[in-house]
Every structure is written in structure tokens, then in C-alpha cells.
C-alpha positions in Angstrom: 0.0 0.0 0.0 2.8 2.4 0.9 4.5 1.9 -2.4 1.3 2.3 -4.4 0.3 5.5 -2.6 3.9 6.9 -2.9 3.9 6.2 -6.7 0.5 8.0 -7.1 1.6 11.0 -5.1 4.9 11.3 -7.0 3.0 11.3 -10.3 0.5 13.9 -9.1 3.3 16.2 -7.9 5.1 16.0 -11.2 2.0 16.5 -13.2 1.1 19.6 -11.3 4.5 21.1 -11.9 5.7 21.0 -8.3 9.4 22.1 -8.4 11.2 19.6 -6.1 14.6 18.0 -6.7 14.5 14.2 -7.2 15.4 13.4 -3.6 12.7 15.7 -2.1 10.1 14.3 -4.6 10.8 10.8 -3.5 10.8 11.7 0.2 7.4 13.5 -0.1 5.9 10.6 -1.9 7.3 8.0 0.6 6.0 10.0 3.5 2.5 10.1 2.0 2.6 6.4 1.4 3.8 5.6 4.9 1.0 7.7 6.4 -1.6 6.0 4.3 -0.2 2.5 5.1 0.0 3.2 8.9 -3.4 4.7 9.5 -5.4 1.4 9.1 -3.3 -0.3 11.8 -3.9 2.3 14.5 -6.2 1.4 17.4 -9.8 2.3 16.7 -9.9 5.1 19.2 -6.9 6.8 17.5 -8.3 6.3 14.0 -11.6 7.9 15.1 -9.8 10.8 16.7 -7.8 11.5 13.5 -10.8 11.1 11.1 -12.9 13.4 13.3 -10.3 16.2 13.1 -11.9 19.0 11.1 -9.1 21.6 11.2 -6.6 22.2 8.4 -3.8 19.7 8.2 -1.2 22.0 6.7 -0.2 23.8 9.9 0.2 20.8 12.2 2.0 18.9 9.4 4.4 21.7 8.9 5.1 21.9 12.7 5.7 18.1 12.8 8.3 18.3 10.0 10.0 21.4 11.4 10.4 19.5 14.7 11.7 16.5 12.8 14.2 18.6 10.9 15.4 20.3 14.0 15.9 17.0 15.8 17.8 15.5 12.8 20.0 18.7 12.6 20.8 18.4 16.3 21.7 14.7 15.9 23.9 15.5 12.9 25.6 18.3 14.7 26.2 16.0 17.7 27.8 13.5 15.4 30.0 16.1 13.9 31.1 17.4 17.3 31.9 13.9 18.5 34.2 13.3 15.5 35.8 16.8 15.2 36.0 19.0 18.2 37.9 21.8 16.5 36.4 25.2 17.0 34.0 26.5 14.3 32.5 29.8 13.5 28.7 29.9 13.1 26.6 26.9 12.1 27.7 24.4 9.6 25.7 24.2 6.4 24.4 20.9 5.3 26.4 19.5 2.4 24.5 19.5 -0.9 24.6 16.5 -3.1 27.2 17.0 -5.8 25.5 18.5 -8.9 27.4 16.2 -11.3 25.9 13.2 -9.6 22.5 14.1 -11.0 23.5 13.9 -14.7 22.5 10.3 -15.4 19.4 10.7 -13.3 18.2 13.7 -15.3 19.1 12.0 -18.6 16.6 9.2 -17.7 13.7 11.5 -16.8 11.2 13.2 -19.1 12.1 16.8 -19.5 8.5 17.9 -18.7 8.8 16.1 -15.3 11.5 18.4 -13.9 12.3 21.3 -16.3 9.0 23.1 -16.2 7.4 24.6 -19.3 9.5 24.1 -22.4 8.9 24.8 -26.1 10.5 24.3 -29.5 11.7 27.0 -31.9 8.3 27.2 -33.8 6.4 28.1 -30.6 9.1 30.6 -29.6 8.9 32.3 -33.0 5.1 32.5 -33.0 4.5 33.4 -29.4 7.7 35.1 -28.3 8.7 36.6 -31.7 12.1 35.1 -31.5 13.4 34.3 -35.0 14.7 30.8 -35.4 18.0 32.2 -36.7 18.4 34.2 -33.6 17.5 31.3 -31.3 20.1 29.0 -33.1 22.7 31.8 -32.9 22.1 32.0 -29.1 22.4 28.3 -28.9 25.7 28.1 -30.8 27.1 30.8 -28.6 25.9 29.2 -25.3 23.6 32.1 -24.5 20.4 30.1 -24.0 19.6 26.8 -22.3 18.7 24.2 -24.9 17.7 20.7 -23.7 18.0 17.8 -26.1 14.8 15.9 -26.6 14.9 12.8 -28.7 17.4 12.7 -31.5 18.5 16.1 -32.6 15.6 18.1 -31.4 16.0 20.7 -28.7 13.5 22.4 -26.5 13.9 25.6 -24.5 12.7 26.3 -21.0 10.4 29.3 -21.1 11.3 30.6 -17.7 14.7 31.7 -18.9 13.3 34.3 -21.3 12.8 38.0 -20.3 11.3 40.3 -22.9 12.1 37.9 -25.7 15.7 37.3 -24.7 17.6 34.9 -22.4 17.9 36.3 -18.8 21.2 38.1 -18.2 23.8 35.8 -16.8 22.5 32.6 -18.5 25.6 32.5 -20.7 27.9 32.8 -17.7 26.1 30.0 -15.9 26.4 27.8 -18.9 30.1 28.5 -19.2 30.5 27.3 -15.6 28.0 24.4 -15.7 28.5 23.1 -19.2 25.9 20.3 -19.1 22.6 22.1 -20.0 20.4 19.7 -18.0 22.5 20.2 -14.9 22.6 23.9 -15.4 18.9 24.3 -15.8 18.2 21.9 -12.8 20.4 24.1 -10.6 18.9 27.3 -11.9 15.4 26.2 -11.0 15.9 24.8 -7.5 16.5 26.6 -4.2 20.2 26.8 -3.9 22.1 26.3 -0.7 24.9 28.4 -2.1 22.4 31.3 -2.4 20.7 30.9 1.0 17.8 29.0 -0.4 17.0 31.4 -3.2 16.2 30.2 -6.8 19.0 31.2 -9.2 16.7 31.8 -12.3 14.5 34.1 -10.3 17.5 36.1 -9.2 18.7 36.4 -12.8 15.3 37.6 -13.9 15.7 40.3 -11.2 19.2 41.3 -12.5 21.0 39.7 -9.5 23.6 38.3 -11.7 26.9 38.6 -9.8 25.8 36.3 -6.9 24.4 33.7 -9.2 27.4 33.5 -11.5 29.7 33.3 -8.5 27.8 30.4 -7.0 27.7 28.6 -10.4 31.5 29.0 -10.8 31.9 27.7 -7.2 29.9 24.6 -8.1 32.0 24.0 -11.3 
């Protein structure tokens, strides 16, 4: 039951365009599956208490996960302190999974499941008024994110365009993270290097320097 519910939840999240990295997507789905599987085995009194709850579930659920995250963070910190007792300044940041390790994972996923809205050159020419020749020139120069789909066909994430042009800084990010899939994955997720902000949103707001510095740090 847990596996079936987890699979259904994962598909629903992807179909509704929820922007989560692959690990968070799997975790959210697994949690939903575990809850659904555990509920039938609770004592009747507890099941009745839960099913009779008429309040919103979002707030108590958020509080539960915040408490869990704090507990895990304290446990991790205790483990670090027991191994390395050298003095540190401030709180240690959790280590992010190496970006390069996601390459094969992204290659096996449908672009639409993780990249957001994408379109081909015909759509961009008709709706965004970007001539094909201009789009291909940007692509050759590494000024636009182009994701290979199928054989030789490429699609272009729509969120990278501002006023009919790639957002400033896209070319610098692609120069630092040369795999377009990895580059776009990083651009569209909250980045630990940028204090949880989303790089593409920062580029769209002309916050270029911080994003480019973070991308070069990753490379």
C-alpha cells in the first residue's frame, strides 16, 4: 500500500509542476505512502480521533516536519562534534549533493517532469517573436539553455526568457556548468549556495553577480 500511494503521489506532484529535486520528490511521496499505510493499523480510538479532526492539516503537518528537521539537525551536529572537536565559526551548512551526480538521473527523466514549461523553436517564433536564426545563434554561442529531446531536437525552458531574450547571466552559468540539464536543474531549484534562493528568479531580477559566483563555485 505504501508503495502504491507513494507512486501515485509522485506522479501527481510532477503532473502539477511542483518544483522539487528528485530526492525531495521521492521523500514527499514516501511520507504520504507511509502515512496511508500506517493509518489502518492504528487502534480504533486513534483512528476515530484522526478522522474526526476538522481543522486544516497544513499547519500541524508543517510543525511536525519542522520539529523532525530540528531533531535531525541536532543529531547530525552532535555526530560532527563527536568526531571533530575543533572550533568552528557559526553553524555548519548541510552539504548539498554534488551536482554532477545528477547527470544520469536527469538524462533518464522526461524533461517535462523536472524542467517546467518548455517549447520548441516554432512556438518561440510564433509566441515570443524570437526568429529561429536568432535562437540558433544564441544556442551556438551558449547564451540560451537548450535541452536535447529525442534525437537532434532541442526544447527551450520558457522561464529563462525575459522580454524575448535569455535572462542576463545565463551564458555565464552555462560557461560554468557546461551540461545544459545540470545547469537548468540548478537554476530552477532553491540553492544552498544562495541561501535557499532560486537562481533563475535572481537572474530575472538582475541579481547576476551572486548567481554567477555560485555557479562557478559549483563547477
